[in-house]
N, C-alpha and C positions, 0 to 999 in steps of 0.2 A: 503494498501498498504506499504509496506514494507524499509524503509530506506537503503541508503548507508549502515546505521553500517552493514547490516545485508552479506556487502561479491561485491553486483553486481556492478557496474557503472555507470549503469543506470536503470529503470523497464519497463521489456519486455513486462510487459502486456498492455501499451500505446503503444505497437507498430502497432497495425492497427489500432487505433486513427488518427494516425502522417499518421500511411500514406496515407487512404484517404483523412486527412484535406488539403494534400501536393497537389491536385486536384483543390481547391479552388483560384488558383493562371492559372488556366485554362479555371475556369466557367466563360459564357457569360451573357449578355443577350441583348436582343434589345434595344433601348435606352436607354442604360444605360453605358458610355463608360470607354470600365476599365474591368478585373475582378472580382472577387466579394474580393482579399485580395487585389486586388492595391488601391479598392475605401475603403476597410474597412479600409489601413494605411490612406487615407488620414480623411477620418471621423475621426481617432483616433489622430490625428494632428491636427483638427478643432476645436473637443470641449478641446484639452490641452489649446490649445490657446485662444481659450473662459474663458478661467480662473476653470476649473472642475479638482476638485483634481485627482494626476496622479493616487491614488489608483480608484478612480469611474468610471477613464475611462480606466486600463485594467480589472476590473471586468464587462463590457460593450462588449468593443472590443472582449474580449476571448466569453463568452456568444452568441455574435454574430454568429463569428466564427464556435463557434462548431455547432450551433440552422444550421446553411447555413452549414452544411457539408451535410446535406440530403436534405432538404429543398429548398437548391440553392438560389434564390432571393424571395422565396416565402417569403418574409422578414416583420417585422411588416407594410413598410407603404402601399405594394402591397395588403397585407391583411385586413386592413383600407379603402384603397382604394374599395376591391373591396367589402366591403361592412358584414363584418365578425366585430361582438362585441368588444368594448375589451376584454370579458372575453375568447370569442371563439380565436380573435390574440394570446392573452396568452399560452390557450389550446394550440394549434397547435406548435410555438414557443417552448414550453414543453416539447411537443411530438416528436417534431424531436431531439433536444434537451437530453434529455434520449433515444431516439435511439442509441445513440455511448457512449457516457458517461459512461457507467457503468461499468468500469476500475477506470474514476478522482476519484479522494483523496475525501470520504466522504465530508465531512469541504467547502473544493470549491465545492465543487458538487453544495450542495446545498448554497451556497451565486449567484454563477451563475446562479443558473433554480429562484432564487428571483427576479437580474436581467429581467429577462426573464418574471417575472410572472408582475413588477412592471413597468420597462420600463420610468424610473423615465430621464426625457428628460435634456439630456445634452447641456448647448446654446454652439450653433458654434459663434467662432471665425473666421481671417481669416484664409483661407489655406497657411500655404508662401512655399514661391515660391519652395523650396528648392523635396517639397511633389510631382511639376509636372516632377521633373526633375530627381529624382529619378526614376519614372513612364518609364520617358520616355530616362533611361540609362539601358541597355539589362547588364545581367552577363556574365562573360568572353565566358564561358562551362570548358572544362575541362583543363587545362594549367601545364604545366611540364617543369622548366628551363631545357635549350637544345635540346626541343624538339617541334614536331609542335603540336601548337593549336585543339583540337577535337571541333569543332561546332556540336550543336545540336540541330534545330529548329522546333517546334517557341523555343526564348529563351528566360526568365524569365529577370523580369527585376527587378530593383533594394526594388522600389520600396516592390512589392509582398514580394520577401526573406526579407526584417525586419516585413514587417507583421505577416509572418508565423512565423521565428523567434520571435518574440515577444509572443505569443497563447501558441506558444509548450511551451515555456520559463515558463513564466504561469501555464499551465499543470501538468511542473515537479517540477518546484519549491516544493510544499509538499516533493518529494522524495530529496533534496539535504537540507530540512530543511531552504530552504531562502525566502526571501520573493519579493512576487510574482515582488511587485509598483514598486520595484528598478528593477527586471530582463526584466520586460518588457520595461518601459522606457529605461533602456539600449541598446537593441535590434533596439527598432524605431531607435534608433538614430545611430547605430553602423557603418553603413555605410553611411553619412553627406557627408564626404569626395568624395565620387561618387558622391553628385547631382554636381561638374564642375570639380569632374578627371574622365577620359575617363575610363572602365575597362579592362585592359589589364591582367590579372589575376597573379596571383604567381610569371609564370614565367618575366610580366612588372617590377613585383617590385623589382625583383631582378635586373633585367637589370637599374633602376637605381639608384639603389645601397647608397652610403650615404645620394641623392637628396630623397628619399623615407618620411623619417621622416617630416620633415620637409615642404612637399610635400603636407603631407596629412591635419600636424599639421594647414597651412593657410586654403587647401581648405576648411578641416570642422568647421575652426572656422568664414568663409563666411557661411556657414549654422548657427552654433552657432548666428551669429552678428543679423541671420531675430526673433530672440527668442526678450522679454522681461525679462527684468532681472531677475527677481525672477522662469520665466520656465528654463532661460537657466541655474540658480546656478542649479537647478533640474535636470537638463538632466546632468549637467555636472559633479553632486556627481554623480548620476548612470552608465554615461560613464566609471567614477573611476574604478568598476569591469571584465572593458574590456580589461584588459591587460595579465589577468593569470587565474589560477584554484587556488589562494590561499584563497580566498574566497565561500561563498556556494550561491552566487548570481553567482558568476564567470563561478562556475563548471553549473548554470541551465541553464547560454546563452549559455556559448561553448558546453555543451549537444545537445540544443536545432538546435544553428550553424552548427555542423556536422553530426544534421542527418537530416535539410534541405536538404545540401548540396549533400549528398549521395540520400537520396531521388527525388531529383527532374530529376538528372540521372536517377534512377531508372524507375521514368515512361517511359522515354521513350524506356526501354528495355522489361518494361510492355507489351509497347504496337507495339511494335517490336514483339514479342513473343506471340501476339492471335491468339489463337483459334476460327475456328467456331465451335468446341464443344464449348466451354467455353462462345461465344457470345449467341449460339442458343440453350443447353442445360441445359447447369449452369443457366443462366443469362436470357434467356427466352427469349429474342428477338421478338420475335413475342410470345408476349403474350396467356393468358385465357382472355378469353373475346370469345362474340358470335357468330365469326366471325373466331374463330383459327383455328376449323377442317376446313375451308375452304382455310384460308392463308395457312396448311399447307401440300392439298391435289394439290393447286397450285403450291408451291415450287419445290414439290417434282415431279410433272407434265413438273416442268422449269425446272428440274434436277440443282437444284440453293439449298447449292452451291455445 
């Protein structure tokens, strides 16, 4: 993967992966509250409060997210419960991971794949209160000062957004020559203020005027106050890259943030423009199997679609 010295502001080769990953904010399964992204956000913070090194958490959560891109909730816990051997579980996870990561930086890809093979256990700590609050806090939608808001349902929540930006940030880090752990931690914590502060979007922020900065600092401080001194210091150091793009880590974070914000809206537009040609011909909704011929005849005689 060529770096920023090549002149590009972002690695277009990763576009398709980032688009596909975004759907994990909308993938759900019975018996598992919340989306895949929301649950991985909680897992990440639980591992951090449990004392795991931020680098280990960044690799673990990113590897799980990439494997889930195609496997969804066919994760290690399910595969083990379904009776697969440890080796078979690793094989399935790596196969899912390899299906989508061909353009990921080779060195990073190897480290992430190893996490799926070894599945080193990270001790689970208490889930901070801000995790549930961010999962309950919807994002504002499309806002612009002086204009009515554009609401697209269902909205994503802030936990989903933070998780996706964190994973994007890790995957993008080699391009910007950034430290992926710093980018991951900054992204996981970049909406701390919204655990308490309702999201009125850019419009609301502008209407707050000079009150915005103090309110954001105070509400972010409430979330930081839930962390022990060691973890709080690490998070505060990582959050120092958030204000601008003056550092490699700041550039990786802001690239990830902008990409996720726009892809969230793009998926609504993609769904609205979906055609039956795509569904039936390209995606083969009525897929190959022993009764496909019968299915096709039924649909033809019923004049569906």
